[in-house]
C-alpha positions as CSV (number, residue, x, y, z in Angstrom):
1,M,-13.5,-20.8,-22.9
2,A,-13.6,-19.8,-19.2
3,L,-17.3,-18.6,-19.7
4,T,-18.3,-21.9,-21.1
5,L,-16.6,-23.9,-18.3
6,I,-18.2,-21.8,-15.6
7,V,-21.8,-21.9,-17.0
8,A,-21.6,-25.7,-17.4
9,L,-20.4,-26.1,-13.9
10,M,-23.0,-23.7,-12.4
11,A,-25.9,-25.6,-14.0
12,G,-24.6,-28.8,-12.6
13,E,-24.0,-27.3,-9.1
14,I,-27.5,-25.8,-8.8
15,V,-29.0,-29.3,-9.5
16,A,-26.5,-30.8,-6.9
17,A,-27.2,-28.1,-4.3
18,A,-31.0,-28.9,-4.5
19,A,-30.3,-32.6,-4.2
20,A,-27.9,-32.3,-1.3
21,G,-29.7,-29.5,0.5
22,S,-26.5,-27.6,0.8
23,L,-26.3,-23.8,1.3
24,A,-22.6,-23.9,0.7
25,L,-23.1,-25.4,-2.7
26,L,-26.0,-23.0,-3.5
27,A,-23.8,-20.1,-2.3
28,D,-21.0,-21.3,-4.7
29,A,-23.6,-21.6,-7.5
30,G,-24.8,-18.0,-6.8
31,H,-21.2,-16.8,-6.8
32,M,-20.7,-18.6,-10.1
33,L,-23.7,-16.9,-11.6
34,T,-21.9,-13.6,-10.9
35,D,-18.8,-15.2,-12.4
36,A,-20.7,-16.0,-15.6
37,A,-22.1,-12.4,-15.7
38,A,-18.6,-11.0,-14.9
39,L,-17.0,-13.0,-17.7
40,G,-19.8,-12.1,-20.2
41,L,-19.6,-8.4,-19.2
42,A,-15.7,-8.5,-19.4
43,L,-16.0,-10.1,-22.9
44,V,-18.4,-7.4,-24.1
45,A,-16.3,-4.6,-22.6
46,A,-13.1,-6.0,-24.0
47,T,-14.7,-6.2,-27.4
48,M,-16.0,-2.6,-27.2
49,A,-12.7,-1.3,-25.9
50,D,-10.9,-2.5,-29.1
51,R,-13.1,-0.1,-31.2
52,P,-11.2,2.9,-32.5
53,A,-11.7,6.4,-31.2
54,G,-14.1,8.5,-33.2
55,G,-16.7,11.3,-33.0
56,R,-17.3,12.4,-29.5
57,W,-15.5,9.4,-28.1
58,T,-11.9,10.8,-28.3
59,F,-10.5,8.0,-26.1
60,G,-12.6,5.3,-27.7
61,F,-14.4,2.9,-25.4
62,R,-11.4,1.8,-23.3
63,R,-12.9,2.9,-20.0
64,L,-15.8,0.5,-20.5
65,E,-13.5,-2.1,-19.0
66,V,-13.2,0.0,-15.8
67,V,-17.0,0.3,-15.6
68,S,-17.2,-3.4,-16.1
69,A,-14.7,-4.0,-13.3
70,Q,-16.7,-1.8,-10.9
71,A,-20.0,-3.6,-11.8
72,N,-18.3,-6.9,-11.0
73,G,-17.2,-5.5,-7.7
74,I,-20.7,-4.4,-6.8
75,T,-22.2,-7.8,-7.7
76,L,-19.6,-9.5,-5.5
77,L,-20.7,-7.4,-2.6
78,L,-24.4,-8.1,-3.1
79,V,-23.7,-11.9,-3.4
80,G,-21.6,-11.7,-0.2
81,V,-24.4,-10.0,1.7
82,W,-27.0,-12.6,0.6
83,I,-24.6,-15.5,1.6
84,V,-24.1,-14.0,5.1
85,Y,-27.8,-13.7,5.6
86,E,-28.6,-17.2,4.5
87,S,-25.7,-18.6,6.6
88,A,-27.0,-16.9,9.7
89,R,-30.4,-18.4,9.1
90,R,-28.9,-21.9,8.6
91,L,-26.8,-21.7,11.7
92,I,-29.9,-20.9,13.8
93,D,-32.0,-23.6,12.0
94,P,-29.7,-26.1,10.2
95,S,-31.1,-28.3,7.5
96,N,-30.0,-31.8,6.6
97,V,-27.0,-31.8,4.2
98,R,-25.7,-34.7,2.1
99,G,-21.9,-34.4,2.8
100,G,-20.8,-36.9,0.3
101,L,-22.5,-35.2,-2.7
102,V,-21.2,-31.8,-1.4
103,L,-17.7,-33.1,-1.4
104,A,-17.9,-34.6,-4.9
105,V,-19.3,-31.5,-6.5
106,A,-16.9,-29.3,-4.6
107,A,-13.9,-31.3,-5.9
108,A,-15.2,-31.0,-9.5
109,G,-15.6,-27.2,-8.9
110,I,-12.0,-26.8,-7.8
111,V,-10.8,-28.5,-11.0
112,V,-13.0,-26.5,-13.4
113,N,-12.3,-23.1,-11.7
114,L,-8.5,-23.8,-11.6
115,V,-8.6,-24.3,-15.4
116,A,-10.7,-21.1,-15.9
117,A,-8.5,-19.1,-13.6
118,G,-5.4,-20.3,-15.5
119,L,-7.0,-19.0,-18.7
120,L,-7.6,-15.6,-17.2
121,L,-4.4,-15.2,-15.2
122,A,-2.0,-13.7,-17.9
123,P,-4.6,-11.3,-19.5
124,G,-5.7,-10.3,-15.9
125,R,-2.3,-8.7,-15.3
126,R,-2.8,-6.3,-18.3
127,S,-6.5,-5.4,-17.8
128,L,-8.5,-4.4,-14.7
129,N,-11.5,-5.7,-16.5
130,V,-10.2,-9.2,-16.9
131,R,-8.7,-9.0,-13.4
132,G,-12.2,-8.5,-12.1
133,A,-13.4,-11.7,-13.9
134,F,-10.3,-13.5,-12.7
135,L,-11.0,-12.5,-9.0
136,H,-14.5,-14.0,-9.4
137,V,-13.1,-17.3,-10.6
138,A,-10.1,-17.3,-8.1
139,T,-12.4,-16.8,-5.0
140,D,-14.5,-19.7,-6.3
141,V,-11.4,-21.9,-6.2
142,A,-11.0,-21.0,-2.5
143,A,-14.7,-21.2,-2.0
144,F,-15.0,-24.8,-3.4
145,A,-12.0,-25.8,-1.2
146,G,-13.9,-24.6,1.8
147,T,-17.0,-26.3,0.7
148,A,-15.1,-29.6,0.1
149,V,-13.7,-29.4,3.7
150,A,-17.3,-28.8,5.0
151,G,-18.6,-31.7,3.0
152,A,-15.9,-34.0,4.4
153,L,-16.5,-32.8,8.0
154,I,-20.3,-33.3,7.7
155,L,-19.7,-36.8,6.3
156,A,-17.4,-37.6,9.2
157,T,-19.3,-36.0,12.1
158,G,-22.8,-35.5,10.8
159,W,-22.8,-31.9,12.1
160,D,-24.7,-29.9,9.4
161,R,-23.6,-26.5,10.7
162,F,-20.3,-27.0,9.0
163,D,-22.1,-26.1,5.8
164,P,-23.2,-22.5,6.8
165,I,-19.8,-22.0,8.5
166,A,-18.1,-22.8,5.2
167,S,-20.5,-20.3,3.5
168,L,-19.4,-17.5,5.8
169,A,-15.8,-18.2,4.9
170,V,-16.8,-17.9,1.2
171,A,-18.5,-14.6,2.0
172,A,-15.3,-13.3,3.6
173,L,-13.4,-14.1,0.5
174,I,-16.0,-12.4,-1.7
175,F,-15.9,-9.2,0.3
176,W,-12.1,-9.1,0.2
177,S,-12.2,-9.4,-3.7
178,A,-15.0,-6.9,-4.0
179,V,-13.2,-4.2,-1.9
180,S,-10.0,-4.6,-3.8
181,L,-11.7,-4.4,-7.2
182,L,-13.9,-1.4,-6.2
183,R,-11.0,0.5,-4.8
184,E,-8.9,0.3,-8.0
185,S,-11.9,1.0,-10.4
186,T,-13.1,3.9,-8.3
187,R,-9.6,5.5,-8.4
188,I,-9.6,5.3,-12.1
189,L,-13.2,6.6,-12.6
190,L,-12.5,9.5,-10.2
191,E,-9.4,10.4,-12.1
192,G,-7.1,9.6,-9.2
193,S,-3.4,9.9,-9.9
194,P,-1.5,6.5,-10.2
195,I,1.7,8.4,-9.3
196,D,2.4,10.9,-6.5
197,P,1.9,14.3,-8.2
198,Q,4.3,16.1,-5.8
199,A,7.2,13.7,-6.4
200,L,6.5,14.0,-10.2
201,T,6.6,17.7,-10.1
202,K,10.0,17.6,-8.3
203,E,11.3,15.3,-11.0
204,L,10.3,17.8,-13.7
205,L,11.8,20.7,-11.9
206,S,15.1,18.9,-11.6
207,V,15.5,19.2,-15.4
208,P,17.9,22.1,-16.2
209,Q,16.2,25.4,-17.2
210,V,12.8,24.3,-15.9
211,V,11.5,27.2,-13.6
212,E,8.0,26.2,-12.7
213,V,5.5,23.3,-13.1
214,H,1.7,23.9,-12.5
215,D,-1.7,22.7,-13.6
216,L,-0.2,19.2,-13.4
217,H,-2.8,16.5,-13.9
218,V,-2.1,12.7,-14.0
219,W,-4.9,10.1,-14.5
220,T,-5.6,6.6,-15.9
221,V,-7.7,6.3,-19.0
222,S,-7.9,2.5,-18.6
223,T,-5.6,-0.2,-17.3
224,G,-2.1,0.3,-18.6
225,F,-3.0,3.7,-20.2
226,P,-1.8,6.5,-17.9
227,A,-1.9,10.1,-19.1
228,L,-0.5,13.5,-18.1
229,S,-0.9,17.1,-18.8
230,A,1.0,20.1,-17.4
231,H,2.1,23.7,-17.9
232,V,5.8,24.1,-17.7
233,L,7.7,27.4,-17.6
234,V,11.4,27.5,-18.6
235,E,14.1,30.2,-18.4
236,E,14.2,33.0,-21.0
237,G,16.3,31.9,-24.0
238,A,15.8,28.2,-23.3
239,D,14.8,25.9,-26.2
240,C,11.1,25.1,-25.4
241,H,10.8,22.3,-27.9
242,A,14.0,20.6,-26.8
243,I,13.0,20.7,-23.2
244,R,9.5,19.4,-24.0
245,R,11.1,16.4,-25.8
246,T,13.4,15.8,-22.8
247,L,10.5,15.9,-20.3
248,A,8.3,13.7,-22.4
249,A,11.1,11.1,-22.8
250,M,11.8,11.2,-19.1
251,L,8.1,10.6,-18.3
252,A,7.9,7.7,-20.7
253,E,11.0,6.1,-19.5
254,R,10.5,6.4,-15.7
255,H,6.8,6.2,-15.4
256,D,5.5,4.6,-18.7
257,L,3.7,7.9,-19.3
258,S,3.9,7.9,-23.1
259,H,0.7,9.9,-23.5
260,S,1.7,13.3,-22.2
261,T,0.6,16.8,-23.1
262,L,3.1,19.5,-22.0
263,Q,2.6,23.2,-22.6
264,V,6.1,24.7,-22.4
265,E,6.6,28.5,-22.4
266,H,9.2,31.0,-21.3
267,A,8.8,32.4,-17.8
268,R,8.6,36.1,-17.3
269,Q,11.8,37.8,-16.4
270,G,12.8,37.5,-12.8
271,R,10.7,34.4,-12.2
272,V,12.4,32.1,-9.7
273,R,12.3,28.3,-9.4
274,V,9.4,27.2,-7.3
275,K,10.4,25.1,-4.2
276,L,7.9,22.6,-2.9
277,P,7.4,22.1,0.8
278,L,8.9,19.0,2.2
279,R,6.6,16.3,3.6
280,R,7.0,15.7,7.3
């Protein structure tokens, strides 16, 4: 539904931008083209992510959603660079802009993008993929608001440079969204830990009869799917299976780490509990 709304508005905006001679409207249309691509890519990635694991794909295709989010972040950056270039050119050599038409189209754009953003808001909290698409649409709401203000000011003053100034504000919003999206998706793709590993090790060591924790790895398979593996040594005579169940339950309850692989073994005689250095 959001994709249909965005494509329809984008087509109308390209026509209006040509008629009004507005870079701000054309910048919004270019951003909406990436919105449409983002929504289409998010739709394909979400569909693929639902496929069950099989063959060599032991985690399925869930990480395609993260790849989609990163692709969306890169396209946002490229669109932002193009808008900055065109804005600088228009500031030096401004063209005639029809402020009334810009204001009318921008107002329609605000309404359509608010509806699309509302459709994506709830699922965007559960999926980085959908959040990437939501950020595209949400920045368009702010972009259209800036374009509407520029149209009103041009209509009131006749100063056409308000149009490229509004475009620079749009570019700033685009860069902010892109950096946020790229930072999160890159952390997942590079297997960065969503939880402080040192703090997590201390928690595991606090469980009675646990002597040592090493080879601890924490990563995110896809949004909402953290995973952990670790080698745990316990005191001689301790019940390895009972301690493993205790540790797994603690991880699931405190950190939503329901996918944990714990190798629990008895420590050699005389092994002492490892103490971690305190942070300064």
